[in-house]
C-alpha positions in Angstrom: -5.2 -25.7 13.1 -2.1 -24.3 11.3 -0.2 -25.0 8.1 2.8 -27.3 8.5 6.3 -25.8 8.2 8.0 -27.1 5.0 11.6 -28.2 4.6 13.9 -26.1 2.4 13.8 -28.9 -0.2 10.0 -28.8 -0.2 10.0 -25.1 -0.7 12.7 -25.6 -3.5 10.3 -28.0 -5.3 7.4 -25.5 -4.9 9.4 -22.7 -6.5 11.6 -24.5 -9.1 9.0 -24.0 -11.8 9.7 -20.2 -11.6 13.2 -21.1 -13.0 11.6 -22.1 -16.3 9.0 -19.3 -16.3 11.7 -16.7 -15.9 13.7 -18.2 -18.8 10.7 -17.5 -21.0 10.0 -14.1 -19.5 13.7 -13.2 -19.7 14.0 -14.2 -23.4 11.0 -12.1 -24.1 12.3 -9.0 -22.2 15.8 -9.1 -23.6 15.0 -9.9 -27.2 11.5 -8.5 -28.1 12.7 -5.0 -29.0 15.5 -6.5 -31.0 13.1 -8.7 -32.9 10.7 -5.8 -33.5 13.5 -3.5 -34.8 14.8 -6.3 -37.0 11.4 -6.4 -38.6 11.5 -2.7 -39.3 10.0 -0.9 -36.2 11.2 2.6 -35.4 12.4 3.4 -31.8 9.5 5.7 -31.0 7.0 3.0 -31.9 8.6 0.2 -29.8 6.6 0.9 -26.7 3.2 0.5 -28.3 4.1 -2.9 -29.7 5.0 -4.1 -26.2 1.4 -3.3 -25.1 0.3 -6.8 -25.8 2.1 -8.1 -22.7 0.6 -5.9 -20.0 -2.8 -5.7 -21.6 -3.0 -9.5 -21.6 -1.9 -9.6 -17.9 -4.6 -7.1 -17.0 -7.3 -9.5 -18.3 -5.8 -12.9 -17.7 -4.3 -12.8 -14.2 -7.5 -11.9 -12.2 -9.5 -14.4 -14.2 -7.0 -17.1 -13.7 -6.7 -16.1 -10.0 -10.5 -16.3 -9.6 -10.8 -19.6 -11.4 -7.9 -21.2 -9.5 -9.4 -20.2 -6.2 -12.4 -22.3 -7.1 -10.6 -25.2 -8.8 -10.0 -28.6 -7.3 -9.1 -31.8 -9.2 -6.4 -34.5 -9.6 -3.7 -32.0 -9.9 -5.0 -29.8 -7.1 -5.9 -26.1 -7.1 -3.1 -24.2 -8.8 -1.1 -26.9 -10.6 -3.5 -27.5 -13.5 -2.7 -23.9 -14.6 1.0 -24.5 -14.2 0.7 -27.5 -16.5 -1.3 -26.1 -19.4 0.3 -22.6 -19.2 3.8 -24.2 -19.6 2.7 -26.1 -22.7 1.3 -23.0 -24.4 4.3 -20.9 -23.4 6.7 -23.4 -24.9 4.8 -23.3 -28.2 4.9 -19.5 -28.3 8.6 -19.5 -27.6 9.1 -21.6 -30.7 6.8 -19.4 -32.8 8.1 -15.9 -32.0 11.7 -16.1 -33.4 10.4 -17.6 -36.6 8.0 -14.7 -37.3 8.4 -13.6 -40.9 6.4 -10.4 -40.4 5.8 -7.8 -37.7 2.1 -8.7 -37.1 3.0 -12.4 -36.6 5.7 -11.4 -34.1 3.3 -9.1 -32.2 0.7 -11.9 -32.2 3.3 -14.3 -30.9 4.2 -11.9 -28.1 0.5 -11.7 -27.1 0.2 -15.5 -27.1 3.5 -15.9 -25.1 2.4 -13.4 -22.5 -1.0 -14.8 -22.1 0.5 -18.3 -21.5 3.1 -17.0 -19.1 0.4 -15.3 -17.1 -1.6 -18.5 -16.9 1.4 -20.2 -15.4 2.8 -17.4 -13.3 -0.2 -16.0 -11.5 -1.1 -19.2 -9.6 2.6 -19.6 -8.6 2.3 -16.4 -6.4 -0.8 -17.8 -4.7 0.8 -21.2 -4.4 3.3 -19.9 -1.8 0.6 -18.1 0.2 -1.6 -21.3 0.1 1.1 -23.7 1.3 3.4 -21.9 3.7 2.7 -20.6 7.2 3.0 -16.8 7.5 6.5 -17.0 9.1 7.8 -18.9 6.0 6.2 -16.7 3.3 9.3 -14.5 3.1 11.5 -17.5 2.5 9.1 -18.8 -0.1 9.0 -15.6 -2.1 12.8 -15.2 -1.7 13.2 -18.6 -3.1 11.0 -17.6 -6.1 13.2 -14.6 -6.6 16.3 -16.8 -6.5 15.0 -19.0 -9.3 13.8 -16.0 -11.2 17.3 -14.6 -11.0 19.0 -17.8 -12.1 16.5 -18.4 -14.9 16.8 -14.9 -16.2 20.6 -15.1 -16.2 20.4 -18.1 -18.5 17.8 -16.4 -20.7 19.6 -13.1 -21.0 23.0 -14.6 -21.8 21.9 -17.4 -24.1 22.2 -15.4 -27.4 25.7 -14.1 -26.3 26.8 -17.6 -25.2 25.7 -19.1 -28.5 27.6 -16.4 -30.5 30.8 -16.2 -28.4 31.2 -19.7 -27.2 29.6 -21.8 -30.0 30.1 -19.5 -33.0 26.4 -19.3 -33.8 25.8 -16.2 -36.0 24.2 -13.2 -34.3 23.5 -11.3 -37.6 21.1 -12.1 -40.4 19.9 -10.5 -43.6 17.5 -7.6 -43.3 14.1 -8.7 -41.9 15.3 -12.0 -40.5 15.9 -13.0 -36.9 19.6 -14.0 -36.1 20.2 -17.8 -35.6 21.5 -17.1 -32.1 18.2 -15.6 -31.0 16.1 -18.5 -32.6 18.1 -21.2 -30.9 18.0 -19.4 -27.6 14.2 -19.4 -27.7 14.2 -23.2 -28.5 16.5 -24.0 -25.5 14.4 -21.7 -23.3 11.1 -23.5 -24.3 12.5 -26.9 -23.4 13.8 -25.7 -20.0 10.6 -24.0 -19.2 8.5 -27.1 -19.8 10.8 -29.4 -17.8 11.1 -27.1 -14.7 7.3 -26.4 -14.5 6.5 -30.1 -14.8 8.9 -30.8 -12.0 6.9 -28.5 -9.7 3.6 -30.0 -10.9 4.6 -33.6 -10.1 6.7 -33.1 -7.0 4.4 -31.0 -4.8 1.0 -31.3 -3.1 -1.7 -28.8 -2.1 -4.1 -28.3 0.7 -7.7 -29.1 -0.1 -10.4 -26.4 0.0 -11.7 -27.8 3.3 -8.3 -27.6 4.9 -7.8 -24.0 3.6 -11.2 -23.0 5.1 -10.1 -24.6 8.4 -6.8 -22.6 8.4 -8.6 -19.4 7.7 -11.2 -20.0 10.5 -8.4 -20.8 13.0 -6.5 -17.7 12.1 -9.7 -15.6 12.4 -10.5 -17.1 15.8 -6.9 -16.4 17.0 -7.5 -12.7 16.1 -11.0 -12.7 17.7 -12.6 -12.2 14.3 -15.2 -14.2 12.3 -15.0 -15.5 8.7 -18.0 -13.8 7.1 -19.8 -14.5 3.8 -19.6 -11.7 1.3 -22.8 -12.2 -0.6 -24.9 -9.1 -0.6 -22.1 -6.9 0.7 -19.8 -4.7 -1.2 -20.0 -1.5 -3.2 -23.5 0.1 -3.7 -25.1 0.0 -7.1 -25.3 3.8 -7.2 -21.6 4.0 -6.6 -20.8 1.6 -9.5 -23.1 3.5 -11.9 -21.9 7.0 -10.9 -18.2 6.0 -10.9 -18.7 4.1 -14.1 -20.3 7.1 -15.9 -17.6 9.5 -14.7 -14.7 7.2 -15.9 -16.4 6.4 -19.2 -17.0 10.1 -20.0 -13.4 10.8 -19.0 -12.1 8.1 -21.4 -14.2 9.5 -24.3 -13.0 13.0 -23.5 -9.3 11.9 -23.6 -9.9 10.1 -26.9 -11.6 13.2 -28.4 -8.8 15.4 -27.2 -6.2 13.1 -28.8 -8.1 13.2 -32.1 -8.7 17.0 -32.1 -5.1 17.8 -31.3 -3.7 15.2 -33.7 -1.6 13.7 -30.9 0.2 10.4 -31.0 -2.0 7.4 -31.6 -0.5 5.7 -28.6 -2.6 8.0 -26.4 -5.7 6.2 -27.5 -4.5 3.4 -25.3 -4.7 5.7 -22.3 -8.3 6.7 -23.3 -9.2 3.0 -23.7 -7.8 2.2 -20.2 -9.8 5.0 -18.6 -13.0 4.3 -20.5 -12.6 0.5 -20.0 -12.5 1.0 -16.2 -15.7 3.0 -16.4 -17.5 0.4 -18.6 -16.5 -2.4 -16.2 -18.1 -0.5 -13.3 -21.3 0.2 -15.3 -21.6 -3.5 -16.2 -21.0 -4.5 -12.6 -23.6 -2.0 -11.4 -26.2 -3.3 -13.8 -25.5 -6.9 -12.9 -25.8 -6.1 -9.2 -29.1 -4.2 -9.7 -30.5 -7.3 -11.4 -29.3 -9.5 -8.6 -26.9 -11.4 -11.0 -23.7 -11.3 -9.0 -22.9 -15.0 -8.9 -20.3 -14.7 -11.6 -16.6 -14.3 -11.9 -16.7 -10.8 -13.4 -18.9 -9.3 -10.6 -16.8 -11.0 -7.9 -13.5 -9.7 -9.3 -14.9 -6.1 -9.6 -16.3 -6.3 -6.0 -13.0 -7.6 -4.7 -11.1 -4.8 -6.5 -13.1 -2.1 -4.5 -12.8 -4.2 -1.3 -9.0 -4.3 -1.3 -7.4 -4.3 2.1 -5.7 -1.0 3.1 -2.2 -2.5 2.9 -2.9 -3.7 -0.7 -3.9 -0.1 -1.7 -0.8 1.3 -0.2 1.4 -1.3 -1.9 -0.3 -0.4 -5.2 1.4 3.0 -5.3 4.8 1.4 -4.7 4.1 -1.2 -7.4 3.0 1.4 -9.9 6.3 3.4 -9.8 8.4 0.3 -9.5 7.0 -1.3 -12.6 7.0 1.9 -14.6 10.7 2.0 -14.1 11.2 -1.6 -15.0 9.2 -1.3 -18.2 11.2 1.7 -19.3 14.4 -0.3 -18.8 13.1 -3.4 -20.6 11.9 -1.5 -23.7 14.7 0.9 -24.1 18.0 -0.5 -22.7 18.8 -2.2 -26.1 18.4 0.9 -28.3 19.8 3.1 -25.5 23.1 1.1 -25.2 23.3 0.5 -28.9 23.0 4.3 -29.7 24.6 5.9 -26.6 27.5 3.5 -26.0 28.0 1.8 -29.4 27.0 4.7 -31.7 24.6 2.5 -33.7 21.0 2.8 -34.6 20.8 0.4 -37.6 19.4 -2.9 -36.3 21.2 -4.8 -39.1 24.6 -3.4 -38.3 27.3 -5.4 -36.5 27.7 -2.6 -33.9 24.0 -2.6 -33.1 24.0 -6.4 -32.6 27.1 -6.3 -30.5 25.3 -3.7 -28.3 22.2 -5.9 -28.2 24.2 -8.9 -27.2 25.9 -6.9 -24.5 22.5 -5.8 -23.2 21.7 -9.5 -22.9 24.8 -9.9 -20.7 23.8 -6.9 -18.6 20.4 -8.3 -18.1 22.1 -11.5 -17.1 24.2 -9.6 -14.5 21.2 -7.9 -12.8 19.3 -11.2 -12.7 22.4 -13.0 -11.3 22.7 -10.3 -8.6 19.0 -10.7 -8.0 19.4 -14.4 -7.3 22.1 -13.6 -4.7 20.2 -10.6 -3.3 17.3 -12.9 -2.6 19.4 -14.5 0.0 20.5 -11.2 1.6 17.2 -9.2 1.5 15.5 -11.4 4.2 18.5 -10.8 6.5 18.2 -7.0 5.9 14.4 -7.3 6.6 15.1 -9.1 9.9 17.6 -6.5 11.0 15.4 -3.5 10.2 12.0 -4.2 8.5 10.6 -5.4 5.2 9.8 -1.8 4.3 13.3 -0.5 4.9 14.8 -3.4 3.0 12.5 -2.8 0.0 13.1 1.0 0.0 16.9 0.5 0.1 16.8 -1.9 -2.8 14.7 0.5 -4.9 17.1 3.4 -4.3 20.0 1.1 -5.5 18.0 0.4 -8.6 17.3 4.0 -9.3 21.0 4.9 -9.0 21.9 1.9 -11.2 19.7 3.2 -14.1 21.1 6.7 -13.7 24.6 5.4 -14.1 23.9 4.6 -17.8 23.8 8.3 -18.5 27.2 8.9 -16.8 29.2 5.8 -17.7 30.3 5.7 -21.3 32.4 2.5 -21.3 29.8 -0.3 -21.9 31.8 -2.8 -19.9 31.4 -0.6 -16.8 27.6 -0.7 -17.1 27.7 -3.9 -15.0 28.2 -1.6 -12.0 24.8 0.0 -12.4 23.2 -3.4 -13.0 24.2 -4.5 -9.5 21.8 -1.9 -8.1 19.1 -2.9 -10.6 19.6 -6.5 -9.5 18.8 -5.6 -5.8 15.7 -3.7 -6.9 14.5 -6.5 -9.1 14.9 -9.1 -6.4 13.0 -7.1 -3.9 10.2 -6.1 -6.3 9.6 -9.8 -6.9 9.5 -10.8 -3.2 9.0 -8.0 -0.7 5.5 -6.7 -1.8 4.1 -10.3 -2.0 5.5 -11.2 1.4 3.7 -8.1 2.9 0.5 -8.7 0.8 0.1 -12.4 1.6 -0.5 -11.7 5.3 -3.2 -9.1 4.6 -5.6 -11.0 2.3 -8.0 -13.9 3.1 -6.7 -17.3 2.1 -9.8 -18.2 0.2 -9.2 -15.2 -2.1 -5.4 -15.5 -2.4 -5.6 -16.2 -6.1 -7.9 -13.4 -7.1 -6.2 -10.8 -5.0 -2.8 -11.8 -6.4 -4.4 -11.4 -9.8 -5.9 -8.0 -8.9 -2.5 -7.0 -7.5 -1.2 -7.5 -11.0 -3.3 -4.5 -12.1 -0.7 -2.3 -10.4 2.0 -4.0 -12.4 0.1 -3.8 -15.7 -1.3 -0.3 -15.5 2.1 1.4 -15.2 3.3 -0.8 -18.1 0.4 0.3 -20.2 1.1 3.9 -19.3 4.7 3.5 -20.2 3.8 2.0 -23.5 1.4 4.9 -24.1 3.6 7.9 -23.2 7.3 6.9 -23.2 7.7 7.1 -27.0 5.9 10.4 -27.0 8.0 11.8 -24.2 11.2 10.8 -25.9 10.2 12.2 -29.2 8.9 15.5 -27.8 11.4 16.3 -25.0 14.5 14.2 -25.7 15.0 14.2 -29.4 14.1 10.5 -29.6 17.2 9.5 -27.5 16.4 6.2 -25.8 19.0 6.8 -23.0 16.6 9.3 -21.3 13.9 6.6 -20.9 16.4 5.0 -18.5 16.6 8.3 -16.6 12.8 8.4 -16.3 12.9 4.9 -15.1 15.4 5.8 -12.4 13.2 8.7 -11.2 10.3 6.3 -11.0 12.3 3.9 -8.8 13.2 6.6 -6.4 9.5 7.7 -6.1 8.6 4.1 -5.3 11.3 4.0 -2.6 9.8 7.0 -0.8 6.2 5.5 -1.2 7.2 2.3 0.7 7.2 4.2 4.0 3.4 4.9 3.6 2.7 1.2 3.6 1.4 -0.5 6.8 2.8 -4.0 7.1 0.3 -5.8 9.4 2.6 -8.9 9.6 5.6 -7.0 10.8 5.0 -7.1 14.6 4.2 -10.9 14.4 7.3 -11.5 12.3 9.5 -9.6 14.6 8.1 -11.4 17.6 8.9 -14.8 16.1 12.4 -13.7 15.1 13.1 -12.6 18.6 11.6 -15.7 20.3 
């Protein structure tokens, strides 16, 4: 028993919701630093305020993945999460640009990211659930296409409103410009409409059908589908590892306090210590025989990751560190380095910020087109070679910001970034989907998000400190660090074993 091949239009319907999700995500990425600076935040404190987004993803995505694996109702398995997540995200998009104070803006960012995660995580598993292995690359490429198109609209909306419709892009000190507010309203409406299209135009396989597909695949490989109860990491390993990580977290916190280091480093201590505490709790629950709960299952699955997933984790870590550096610091970097402005209320700064929106639109537009080309490169060479090539292009693109002084020519670098972004959104998931069991597609997609979130938390912790300590607070050098991270990720791709590659090549040659 195998999954039916879907038509291009059916795959289109499955992925169309990502168009709206990326509008919300793109508005957040392109305008959050601008909103925070408008409300009085200094450059070296920007990163820590962005921490709400990755911290929320770290908690929400594996929980939503686990829950959606076990959900079945009138809307199916994943679609209920699309539906409610879209409603919450739309509300947050209306709230954020109307924030009168910094703490309300930071809270709105947290609500928005939690809501986007509720919607986005099941979309990744949705493709793996409904497409046969040979169509997964097409499915994730289609998601990348819609992500690119949605992000183009999101990134350019404030600029379009200002330059085509004469909506003001400046406001008195402490107020968000009208062009930004209206852009968020338009984005909220588009997000809700596109996600609802996917919810009501698609269907899902039942849990019984998914189990039959997994059993048939295991039989074809000469394997058996085994129950996991009673298996997994030993209690002693949980307790020992938990104690070591907890002590390490406390030691880092004590060192930060004793040396009077930046407060952002307490986040790093909390991340280390939190991982330790999670293991201690999981160990105690397992010792008591109380493992029939979502927390224990997620922690067990974390330590039982397939080898390919562990290898991809390294690639994801450096890829997303580079992306987060770009998202946080491109606006202040371009405003200061190319427009000579650091005052967030000045016309020059806002002209630079608007141009960054256009640049983000360029790389997302390129990403949409690259999504059509990357599968061709993968068929000619391999998915690993295609992904590594795109990451190299992204690294060179970010480096160009240090060399190019004419802001109009920065679009050249964004072409490379667009290829990297498109591949980051599709290639790792295409490789991953063939290496995890179907019954755990949601939770493993959620756990995979750890290796997106952790580098973002690290970036939020150390980037501001690095800029202040070594680069005189110049935001342009955050983009240089991001470029280096992309290049490290490109090298790491070649350590990944792609188990679906031989089967994919055989099908392409037949």
